[in-house]
Backbone as JSON Lines, residues from 0, in Angstrom:
{"i":0,"aa":"M","n":[45.49,122.63,293.07],"ca":[44.36,121.71,292.9],"c":[43.05,122.38,293.35]}
{"i":1,"aa":"M","n":[43.1,123.09,294.45],"ca":[41.89,123.75,294.96],"c":[41.4,124.81,293.97]}
{"i":2,"aa":"I","n":[42.32,125.59,293.42],"ca":[41.95,126.64,292.47],"c":[41.3,126.01,291.25]}
{"i":3,"aa":"Y","n":[41.87,124.88,290.79],"ca":[41.34,124.19,289.62],"c":[39.92,123.7,289.88]}
{"i":4,"aa":"E","n":[39.69,123.16,291.08],"ca":[38.35,122.68,291.44],"c":[37.37,123.83,291.52]}
{"i":5,"aa":"Q","n":[37.82,124.97,292.03],"ca":[36.94,126.14,292.14],"c":[36.54,126.64,290.75]}
{"i":6,"aa":"Q","n":[37.47,126.58,289.79],"ca":[37.17,127.02,288.43],"c":[36.12,126.1,287.81]}
{"i":7,"aa":"I","n":[36.26,124.8,288.02],"ca":[35.28,123.84,287.49],"c":[33.91,124.11,288.11]}
{"i":8,"aa":"Y","n":[33.89,124.35,289.43],"ca":[32.63,124.62,290.13],"c":[31.97,125.88,289.59]}
{"i":9,"aa":"R","n":[32.8,126.9,289.32],"ca":[32.28,128.17,288.81],"c":[31.66,127.96,287.43]}
{"i":10,"aa":"V","n":[32.34,127.23,286.56],"ca":[31.83,126.97,285.21],"c":[30.55,126.14,285.29]}
{"i":11,"aa":"Y","n":[30.52,125.16,286.21],"ca":[29.35,124.3,286.35],"c":[28.14,125.11,286.8]}
{"i":12,"aa":"T","n":[28.33,125.97,287.78],"ca":[27.21,126.76,288.28],"c":[26.76,127.76,287.22]}
{"i":13,"aa":"Y","n":[27.71,128.25,286.41],"ca":[27.37,129.2,285.34],"c":[26.52,128.51,284.29]}
{"i":14,"aa":"K","n":[26.9,127.27,283.92],"ca":[26.11,126.52,282.94],"c":[24.73,126.2,283.52]}
{"i":15,"aa":"E","n":[24.69,125.86,284.8],"ca":[23.43,125.55,285.46],"c":[22.52,126.78,285.44]}
{"i":16,"aa":"F","n":[23.11,127.95,285.69],"ca":[22.36,129.21,285.69],"c":[21.8,129.48,284.29]}
{"i":17,"aa":"L","n":[22.62,129.22,283.25],"ca":[22.16,129.45,281.88],"c":[21.0,128.51,281.55]}
{"i":18,"aa":"C","n":[21.09,127.26,281.99],"ca":[20.03,126.29,281.72],"c":[18.73,126.75,282.4]}
{"i":19,"aa":"E","n":[18.83,127.18,283.65],"ca":[17.64,127.62,284.38],"c":[17.03,128.86,283.73]}
{"i":20,"aa":"S","n":[17.88,129.79,283.32],"ca":[17.37,131.03,282.7],"c":[16.74,130.7,281.35]}
{"i":21,"aa":"N","n":[17.29,129.7,280.63],"ca":[16.71,129.31,279.35],"c":[15.33,128.71,279.55]}
{"i":22,"aa":"I","n":[15.17,127.89,280.59],"ca":[13.87,127.28,280.88],"c":[12.85,128.37,281.21]}
{"i":23,"aa":"E","n":[13.27,129.35,282.02],"ca":[12.37,130.46,282.37],"c":[12.01,131.25,281.13]}
{"i":24,"aa":"L","n":[12.98,131.43,280.24],"ca":[12.75,132.18,279.0],"c":[11.72,131.46,278.15]}
{"i":25,"aa":"F","n":[11.86,130.13,278.04],"ca":[10.9,129.35,277.26],"c":[9.51,129.42,277.87]}
{"i":26,"aa":"L","n":[9.43,129.41,279.2],"ca":[8.13,129.52,279.87],"c":[7.48,130.86,279.57]}
{"i":27,"aa":"I","n":[8.28,131.92,279.62],"ca":[7.75,133.26,279.35],"c":[7.27,133.34,277.9]}
{"i":28,"aa":"I","n":[8.07,132.81,276.97],"ca":[7.67,132.83,275.55],"c":[6.4,132.01,275.36]}
{"i":29,"aa":"G","n":[6.31,130.85,276.04],"ca":[5.14,130.01,275.93],"c":[3.89,130.71,276.44]}
{"i":30,"aa":"I","n":[4.03,131.43,277.55],"ca":[2.88,132.16,278.12],"c":[2.46,133.28,277.17]}
{"i":31,"aa":"L","n":[3.42,134.01,276.62],"ca":[3.1,135.11,275.71],"c":[2.51,134.59,274.41]}
{"i":32,"aa":"W","n":[2.96,133.38,273.99],"ca":[2.51,132.82,272.72],"c":[1.02,132.48,272.79]}
{"i":33,"aa":"Y","n":[0.57,132.0,273.96],"ca":[-0.83,131.59,274.1],"c":[-1.63,132.7,274.7]}
């Protein structure tokens, strides 16, 4: 059960990281666009 929970946590943090990096990417593109 603990291993299963750790895998879910890892996937969740990975998705969270992707979302944050996407937002930063959009900000950079927005700055370069203007």
